[in-house]
PLY file of the C-alpha trace (Angstrom):
ply
format ascii 1.0
element vertex 489
property float x
property float y
property float z
element edge 488
property int vertex1
property int vertex2
end_header
-24.49 18.42 -0.41
-21.52 16.36 0.48
-23.01 13.37 -1.10
-23.29 15.29 -4.40
-20.02 16.98 -4.04
-18.16 13.32 -3.76
-20.51 11.97 -6.91
-19.49 14.91 -8.72
-15.86 14.43 -7.84
-15.95 10.54 -8.86
-17.79 11.58 -12.19
-14.53 13.78 -13.09
-11.84 11.72 -12.02
-13.82 8.76 -14.32
-14.10 11.26 -17.45
-10.19 12.18 -17.18
-9.37 8.34 -16.72
-10.84 7.61 -20.34
-8.08 10.03 -21.51
-5.33 9.01 -19.34
-6.68 5.22 -18.13
-4.14 4.96 -15.23
-6.48 7.80 -13.45
-9.01 4.86 -13.26
-6.72 3.10 -11.29
-6.16 6.29 -8.95
-9.89 6.30 -8.59
-10.34 3.16 -7.62
-7.62 2.91 -4.68
-9.33 6.29 -3.86
-12.90 4.24 -3.68
-11.50 1.64 -1.71
-9.85 3.51 0.97
-11.78 6.79 1.16
-15.21 4.77 1.24
-17.49 7.42 -0.25
-20.39 5.32 0.25
-19.87 5.45 3.70
-18.97 8.54 4.25
-21.31 10.58 2.18
-25.38 10.13 2.14
-28.07 9.96 -1.05
-27.89 8.71 -4.27
-24.29 7.42 -4.08
-25.03 4.90 -1.14
-27.16 3.20 -3.98
-24.55 3.32 -6.57
-22.07 0.32 -7.20
-19.17 2.80 -7.73
-16.38 0.42 -6.71
-17.59 -2.16 -9.06
-18.21 0.58 -11.89
-14.82 1.95 -11.14
-13.07 -1.46 -11.81
-14.93 -2.02 -14.95
-14.25 1.11 -16.46
-10.41 0.47 -15.54
-9.92 -2.81 -16.57
-11.96 -1.99 -20.07
-10.06 1.38 -20.82
-6.81 -0.51 -20.40
-7.61 -3.27 -22.93
-8.50 -0.57 -25.15
-6.19 2.20 -25.24
-3.59 1.33 -22.74
-1.59 -1.61 -23.58
1.39 -0.28 -24.46
4.47 -1.30 -22.80
3.02 -3.48 -20.42
5.41 -5.37 -17.91
6.14 -9.07 -17.68
4.55 -11.04 -15.08
6.29 -10.52 -11.80
6.48 -13.73 -9.69
4.34 -11.59 -6.86
1.69 -10.85 -9.31
1.50 -14.62 -10.13
1.47 -15.54 -6.80
-1.54 -12.89 -6.00
-3.42 -14.78 -8.57
-2.69 -18.19 -6.89
-3.83 -16.65 -4.06
-7.09 -15.53 -5.46
-7.53 -18.97 -6.71
-7.37 -20.80 -3.41
-9.10 -18.55 -1.42
-12.14 -19.35 -4.21
-11.46 -23.06 -3.66
-11.68 -22.91 -0.05
-14.87 -20.83 -0.27
-16.35 -23.72 -2.14
-15.86 -26.20 0.90
-16.38 -23.27 3.44
-18.09 -24.47 6.95
-20.72 -21.51 7.19
-21.21 -20.85 3.48
-23.46 -17.95 3.08
-21.09 -15.66 5.34
-18.05 -16.93 3.45
-19.16 -16.23 -0.13
-20.13 -12.89 1.06
-16.67 -11.97 2.15
-15.11 -13.86 -0.73
-16.98 -11.72 -3.05
-15.18 -8.26 -1.96
-11.89 -9.95 -0.95
-11.28 -11.75 -4.57
-11.91 -8.48 -6.11
-9.43 -6.72 -3.77
-6.59 -9.45 -4.66
-7.29 -9.64 -8.42
-7.47 -5.75 -8.61
-4.59 -5.19 -6.51
-2.80 -7.69 -9.36
-4.30 -5.55 -12.39
-3.07 -2.23 -10.53
0.47 -3.21 -11.21
-0.12 -3.03 -15.01
-1.54 0.77 -14.91
1.53 2.44 -13.41
4.26 2.39 -15.49
5.99 5.81 -14.83
7.85 7.45 -11.99
5.12 10.35 -11.88
2.06 7.71 -11.81
3.94 5.39 -9.23
4.31 8.99 -6.93
0.28 9.79 -7.96
-0.77 6.42 -6.55
1.24 6.74 -3.35
-0.63 10.68 -3.14
-3.92 8.87 -3.43
-3.03 6.05 -0.70
-1.84 8.65 1.60
-4.39 11.50 1.04
-7.37 8.79 1.33
-5.78 7.66 4.65
-5.27 11.16 5.94
-9.04 11.87 5.29
-9.60 9.34 8.37
-6.80 10.46 10.51
-6.88 13.94 10.55
-10.25 14.17 11.90
-9.01 11.47 14.46
-5.90 12.95 15.32
-7.97 16.19 15.68
-10.50 14.97 17.94
-7.84 13.45 19.85
-5.97 16.36 20.50
-9.28 18.20 21.64
-10.50 15.41 23.77
-8.00 12.77 24.55
-9.04 9.91 22.05
-10.30 6.59 22.87
-10.90 2.90 22.08
-13.83 1.71 19.84
-14.80 5.62 19.49
-16.05 6.44 15.72
-13.74 9.94 15.69
-13.20 9.22 11.57
-15.08 10.28 9.03
-16.93 6.75 9.11
-19.54 6.44 11.67
-19.36 3.05 12.33
-17.10 0.36 13.59
-16.56 -1.32 10.18
-13.88 -0.97 7.55
-10.30 0.33 7.79
-11.55 3.82 8.26
-14.27 3.09 11.38
-12.44 0.10 13.04
-9.55 1.90 15.42
-7.08 -0.80 15.52
-6.67 -1.04 11.71
-6.94 3.04 11.33
-3.97 3.12 13.67
-1.99 0.34 11.30
-2.79 2.23 8.01
-1.60 5.61 9.67
1.50 4.34 11.10
2.36 2.27 7.89
2.12 5.51 5.51
4.75 7.50 7.40
7.45 5.96 5.55
5.77 6.56 2.29
5.31 10.60 3.01
8.92 10.90 4.06
9.82 9.51 0.44
7.53 11.88 -1.35
8.92 14.45 1.02
11.96 13.17 -0.23
11.84 12.92 -3.63
8.87 14.09 -5.36
8.48 15.73 -8.67
4.47 16.30 -8.42
4.47 18.31 -5.26
7.53 18.95 -4.44
8.74 19.68 -0.38
8.66 23.75 -0.96
6.46 26.43 0.32
3.05 25.25 2.13
3.90 21.41 0.85
7.04 21.61 3.37
4.49 21.89 5.87
2.50 19.32 4.68
5.67 16.78 4.72
6.31 18.17 8.42
3.00 17.53 9.89
1.50 14.66 8.52
3.84 12.38 10.35
3.08 13.81 13.63
-0.64 14.41 12.89
-0.77 10.38 11.91
1.33 8.99 15.19
-1.63 11.42 16.95
-4.33 9.73 15.27
-2.62 6.07 15.36
-2.24 6.53 19.13
-5.49 8.16 20.01
-7.25 5.02 19.15
-5.80 3.49 22.14
-5.09 0.30 19.62
-2.34 -2.05 21.03
-1.97 -2.83 17.62
-1.11 0.88 16.63
1.64 1.33 19.43
3.17 -1.71 17.91
3.31 -0.29 14.51
4.78 2.72 15.59
7.35 0.89 17.91
8.58 -0.90 14.90
8.54 2.20 12.91
10.72 4.53 15.51
12.94 1.63 15.65
13.92 1.46 12.20
13.71 5.38 11.83
16.19 5.44 14.66
18.76 2.38 13.18
18.86 4.10 10.15
19.50 8.12 11.16
22.56 9.48 10.85
22.19 11.47 14.16
20.82 8.81 16.49
21.32 10.70 19.57
19.59 13.55 18.40
16.23 11.01 17.30
16.39 9.20 20.06
15.95 12.83 21.75
13.09 14.00 19.48
11.40 10.76 19.74
11.56 10.95 23.48
10.35 14.33 23.96
7.37 13.48 21.35
6.48 10.46 23.59
6.11 12.74 26.68
4.19 15.21 24.85
1.71 12.55 23.45
1.28 11.11 27.08
0.39 14.43 28.29
-2.40 14.11 25.96
-3.38 11.11 25.74
-3.65 10.73 29.63
-3.40 7.75 32.08
-6.47 5.81 30.52
-4.00 5.22 27.78
-1.61 4.12 29.75
-3.81 2.01 31.78
-4.92 0.02 28.47
-1.90 -0.46 27.23
-0.13 -2.27 30.43
-3.15 -4.46 30.45
-2.03 -6.37 27.47
-0.18 -8.27 29.48
-2.53 -9.22 32.08
-4.55 -11.68 30.18
-5.76 -13.79 32.98
-7.73 -10.90 33.98
-8.41 -8.57 30.89
-10.89 -10.59 28.19
-9.69 -8.51 25.51
-6.20 -9.95 25.48
-7.65 -13.39 26.99
-9.75 -13.67 24.19
-7.20 -13.66 21.76
-5.18 -16.04 22.99
-8.21 -18.85 23.25
-9.00 -17.91 19.66
-5.37 -18.50 18.56
-5.32 -21.90 20.16
-8.32 -23.02 18.59
-7.24 -21.94 15.34
-4.00 -23.96 15.64
-5.90 -26.66 16.64
-8.49 -26.67 13.68
-5.68 -25.67 11.31
-4.28 -29.14 12.79
-7.18 -31.29 12.04
-8.18 -29.29 8.80
-4.91 -28.33 6.71
-6.62 -27.05 3.50
-8.97 -24.65 6.18
-12.48 -24.26 6.83
-13.44 -21.36 4.25
-14.26 -17.46 5.25
-15.45 -16.67 8.60
-14.86 -20.26 10.14
-14.37 -18.23 13.73
-18.24 -18.28 13.64
-17.87 -21.82 14.97
-15.05 -21.62 17.80
-15.58 -22.63 21.23
-13.47 -22.25 24.35
-13.97 -22.37 27.96
-11.25 -20.44 30.18
-11.10 -19.76 34.13
-9.98 -16.54 34.89
-7.71 -15.57 38.02
-11.21 -14.46 40.30
-12.56 -17.91 39.48
-15.08 -17.24 37.30
-16.05 -18.96 33.86
-14.76 -17.33 30.76
-16.53 -18.94 27.55
-15.07 -17.58 24.15
-17.33 -18.46 21.26
-17.96 -16.99 17.72
-15.03 -14.61 18.05
-12.87 -13.23 15.39
-9.10 -14.20 14.75
-7.68 -10.69 15.70
-4.39 -11.56 13.81
-3.89 -11.93 10.11
-1.69 -14.45 10.77
-4.57 -16.83 12.54
-7.12 -15.52 9.93
-5.21 -17.05 7.32
-4.53 -20.11 8.89
-8.25 -20.78 10.15
-9.85 -19.68 7.25
-7.47 -21.04 3.97
-5.78 -23.99 6.22
-1.70 -24.67 6.18
-1.45 -24.46 2.67
-3.16 -20.98 2.54
-0.65 -19.72 5.15
2.24 -21.29 2.54
0.55 -19.43 -0.35
0.75 -15.91 1.44
3.82 -16.58 3.12
5.42 -16.83 -0.51
3.57 -13.89 -1.48
4.77 -11.78 1.41
8.76 -13.72 0.55
8.67 -12.24 -3.39
7.60 -9.13 -2.08
10.53 -8.68 0.09
13.04 -10.38 -1.87
12.30 -7.99 -5.07
12.72 -5.17 -2.99
15.55 -6.27 -1.50
17.21 -6.86 -4.85
15.49 -3.41 -6.14
17.18 -1.36 -3.34
20.57 -3.25 -4.36
20.84 -2.47 -7.62
20.07 0.90 -7.67
22.12 2.06 -4.50
24.80 3.33 -6.69
22.89 4.61 -9.72
22.26 8.63 -9.05
19.57 8.98 -11.46
17.56 5.82 -9.78
18.27 6.91 -6.34
14.59 7.84 -5.81
13.86 3.96 -6.86
16.45 2.94 -4.22
14.54 5.14 -1.39
11.00 3.82 -2.66
12.01 0.76 -1.92
13.44 1.11 1.39
10.13 2.96 2.24
7.73 0.01 1.06
9.65 -2.22 2.63
9.59 -0.37 6.25
5.81 0.27 5.72
5.03 -2.96 5.02
6.99 -4.35 7.97
5.06 -1.62 10.59
1.98 -3.03 8.68
2.47 -6.64 9.34
3.63 -6.04 12.71
0.51 -4.48 13.79
-1.32 -7.05 11.79
-0.13 -9.85 14.02
-2.85 -8.49 16.20
-5.81 -7.17 13.98
-7.66 -9.60 11.41
-7.04 -7.65 8.29
-5.89 -10.22 6.01
-8.00 -9.03 3.30
-8.14 -5.05 4.03
-6.70 -3.20 0.45
-3.27 -1.69 1.97
-0.86 -4.32 1.77
-1.85 -5.67 -1.20
-1.70 -1.98 -2.76
2.09 -2.35 -1.33
2.42 -5.38 -3.28
1.48 -3.68 -6.21
3.57 -0.26 -6.07
6.39 -3.24 -5.56
5.89 -4.90 -8.88
5.16 -1.42 -10.35
9.15 -0.38 -8.84
10.59 -3.48 -10.50
9.23 -3.40 -13.49
10.31 0.05 -14.12
13.78 -0.62 -12.92
13.86 -3.45 -16.04
12.39 -0.99 -18.34
14.79 1.96 -17.48
17.86 -0.23 -17.65
16.57 -1.69 -20.94
16.43 1.47 -22.26
19.73 2.67 -21.10
21.08 -1.03 -22.40
19.53 0.08 -26.14
20.93 3.55 -26.17
24.35 2.24 -25.71
23.75 -0.54 -28.27
22.91 1.40 -31.10
25.10 3.90 -30.62
22.64 6.94 -30.48
23.36 10.51 -30.67
23.93 12.03 -27.12
22.27 15.72 -26.43
25.46 17.71 -25.80
25.64 21.20 -24.86
27.96 23.03 -27.02
30.91 25.54 -25.54
31.17 29.21 -27.26
31.62 28.98 -30.65
35.22 30.06 -32.19
35.36 32.72 -34.44
35.64 30.29 -37.86
32.41 28.36 -36.99
30.20 30.92 -38.10
26.40 30.22 -38.65
26.99 26.44 -37.90
27.93 26.98 -34.12
24.83 29.06 -33.55
22.73 26.07 -35.28
24.28 23.74 -33.33
23.79 25.82 -29.72
19.78 26.21 -30.96
19.50 22.82 -31.51
21.52 21.41 -28.11
18.29 21.27 -26.21
15.60 19.93 -28.29
11.94 20.15 -27.98
9.44 17.81 -26.17
8.53 16.79 -29.79
12.11 15.78 -30.84
12.53 13.91 -27.57
9.30 11.96 -27.87
10.47 11.37 -31.48
13.91 10.19 -30.43
12.30 7.64 -28.05
9.72 6.16 -30.68
12.53 5.82 -32.92
14.58 4.42 -30.27
11.97 1.62 -29.50
11.79 1.01 -33.18
14.95 0.49 -33.70
15.11 -1.80 -30.44
12.21 -3.90 -31.61
13.73 -4.49 -35.20
17.26 -5.10 -33.69
15.52 -7.94 -31.55
13.30 -9.32 -34.75
16.58 -9.44 -36.93
18.72 -11.45 -34.07
15.97 -13.71 -33.84
15.57 -14.66 -37.54
19.10 -14.76 -37.80
18.92 -17.67 -34.93
16.54 -19.22 -37.04
18.63 -19.38 -40.05
21.49 -20.84 -38.17
0 1
1 2
2 3
3 4
4 5
5 6
6 7
7 8
8 9
9 10
10 11
11 12
12 13
13 14
14 15
15 16
16 17
17 18
18 19
19 20
20 21
21 22
22 23
23 24
24 25
25 26
26 27
27 28
28 29
29 30
30 31
31 32
32 33
33 34
34 35
35 36
36 37
37 38
38 39
39 40
40 41
41 42
42 43
43 44
44 45
45 46
46 47
47 48
48 49
49 50
50 51
51 52
52 53
53 54
54 55
55 56
56 57
57 58
58 59
59 60
60 61
61 62
62 63
63 64
64 65
65 66
66 67
67 68
68 69
69 70
70 71
71 72
72 73
73 74
74 75
75 76
76 77
77 78
78 79
79 80
80 81
81 82
82 83
83 84
84 85
85 86
86 87
87 88
88 89
89 90
90 91
91 92
92 93
93 94
94 95
95 96
96 97
97 98
98 99
99 100
100 101
101 102
102 103
103 104
104 105
105 106
106 107
107 108
108 109
109 110
110 111
111 112
112 113
113 114
114 115
115 116
116 117
117 118
118 119
119 120
120 121
121 122
122 123
123 124
124 125
125 126
126 127
127 128
128 129
129 130
130 131
131 132
132 133
133 134
134 135
135 136
136 137
137 138
138 139
139 140
140 141
141 142
142 143
143 144
144 145
145 146
146 147
147 148
148 149
149 150
150 151
151 152
152 153
153 154
154 155
155 156
156 157
157 158
158 159
159 160
160 161
161 162
162 163
163 164
164 165
165 166
166 167
167 168
168 169
169 170
170 171
171 172
172 173
173 174
174 175
175 176
176 177
177 178
178 179
179 180
180 181
181 182
182 183
183 184
184 185
185 186
186 187
187 188
188 189
189 190
190 191
191 192
192 193
193 194
194 195
195 196
196 197
197 198
198 199
199 200
200 201
201 202
202 203
203 204
204 205
205 206
206 207
207 208
208 209
209 210
210 211
211 212
212 213
213 214
214 215
215 216
216 217
217 218
218 219
219 220
220 221
221 222
222 223
223 224
224 225
225 226
226 227
227 228
228 229
229 230
230 231
231 232
232 233
233 234
234 235
235 236
236 237
237 238
238 239
239 240
240 241
241 242
242 243
243 244
244 245
245 246
246 247
247 248
248 249
249 250
250 251
251 252
252 253
253 254
254 255
255 256
256 257
257 258
258 259
259 260
260 261
261 262
262 263
263 264
264 265
265 266
266 267
267 268
268 269
269 270
270 271
271 272
272 273
273 274
274 275
275 276
276 277
277 278
278 279
279 280
280 281
281 282
282 283
283 284
284 285
285 286
286 287
287 288
288 289
289 290
290 291
291 292
292 293
293 294
294 295
295 296
296 297
297 298
298 299
299 300
300 301
301 302
302 303
303 304
304 305
305 306
306 307
307 308
308 309
309 310
310 311
311 312
312 313
313 314
314 315
315 316
316 317
317 318
318 319
319 320
320 321
321 322
322 323
323 324
324 325
325 326
326 327
327 328
328 329
329 330
330 331
331 332
332 333
333 334
334 335
335 336
336 337
337 338
338 339
339 340
340 341
341 342
342 343
343 344
344 345
345 346
346 347
347 348
348 349
349 350
350 351
351 352
352 353
353 354
354 355
355 356
356 357
357 358
358 359
359 360
360 361
361 362
362 363
363 364
364 365
365 366
366 367
367 368
368 369
369 370
370 371
371 372
372 373
373 374
374 375
375 376
376 377
377 378
378 379
379 380
380 381
381 382
382 383
383 384
384 385
385 386
386 387
387 388
388 389
389 390
390 391
391 392
392 393
393 394
394 395
395 396
396 397
397 398
398 399
399 400
400 401
401 402
402 403
403 404
404 405
405 406
406 407
407 408
408 409
409 410
410 411
411 412
412 413
413 414
414 415
415 416
416 417
417 418
418 419
419 420
420 421
421 422
422 423
423 424
424 425
425 426
426 427
427 428
428 429
429 430
430 431
431 432
432 433
433 434
434 435
435 436
436 437
437 438
438 439
439 440
440 441
441 442
442 443
443 444
444 445
445 446
446 447
447 448
448 449
449 450
450 451
451 452
452 453
453 454
454 455
455 456
456 457
457 458
458 459
459 460
460 461
461 462
462 463
463 464
464 465
465 466
466 467
467 468
468 469
469 470
470 471
471 472
472 473
473 474
474 475
475 476
476 477
477 478
478 479
479 480
480 481
481 482
482 483
483 484
484 485
485 486
486 487
487 488
């Protein structure tokens, strides 16, 4: 029954998407993050719904939705370059079988994320994409948080919807990072959402979600989650107006969480520094050392899953010999360095730099524009979300998990919206189009003409749509006329 319900929901979303193409982009995000194939049982497991959703989204966009395409943003170009490079490194992979298996889903994540920036062009569409991301993450974090509240959590326990230790929903460290990284997005929606304003029951949702996300993240007993939570807390305190009040709230929340998590959680967090005794931390150090040596010897990388050939021997504090062999990278950065070499690390670094620079620039340009205050706060929320994500990802190999690529896409969509908005405002000013004004009370000698003015001072949605189309047509004609004049000169 569960599988049938999820399958019907997917059919409904796809059907709506044929009339509103951006919904197919939302559907792909939902399929990629919620993972219905892993959650449900039955016929849905046999259907390639991720591939079908992607194909539908691309086809419907080119058939029905190519109006107002954004200019190619540097972040999109770098994502395309990144997809090309990881394909090249796969051709000379050291372990070709596993490498091509990972390439099959990794390259789809990168390419479709680049495509998503073409689908989300309005404020409502961008909001809908953020809601889809948050609800998909909460679908796993809420049961994890509830079970942590009741039973204290634990490392490696499948307490979410995904019953196995795989993907972001089943692997505790990745779930923790996803949960903390989504908190800034929740806070942005609480402040600016037009789809689900912060009133009534939604106010309870916006208040409870951060607490649930923190509880679920720390309940995984994953040290990466603690690091991401610390980065987010420091940023929230630094930008808070009432720093003392927020500091007290954070301390009280920490004490309350400790009472639920207990000494087992504290012992695991403290073991991070005991790398001579605790093999989990020692394994990371050995893998990272091997990866640096391998990248220096092979600057073009060894392809996906090259970690399968790693090997190191270490002596523990008690004198016993510890062998590290075929262990995963345990870091986004070392994963990229080992698999795709120094060249790949440079390309991905450029991608991250483009993302941050574009958002800093967007936040600066929109800071003093009242009608675009939401865009300023969105840029800041994306910056904080990505920073917490990349801080935690330093200890988890999630270079090709989808969330940070979706954040890249949202940054492009936000920047493209700003460019379009400013171009529209400039076109209105250049064309001197009549502004909508509200008439004052008519004088005695104006008669019926004044009544007509008042009645027409608030045009209907049809009139507004007609005005927008007329403005776009006049702007295109003016641009063509200027180009023609330039050729004649």
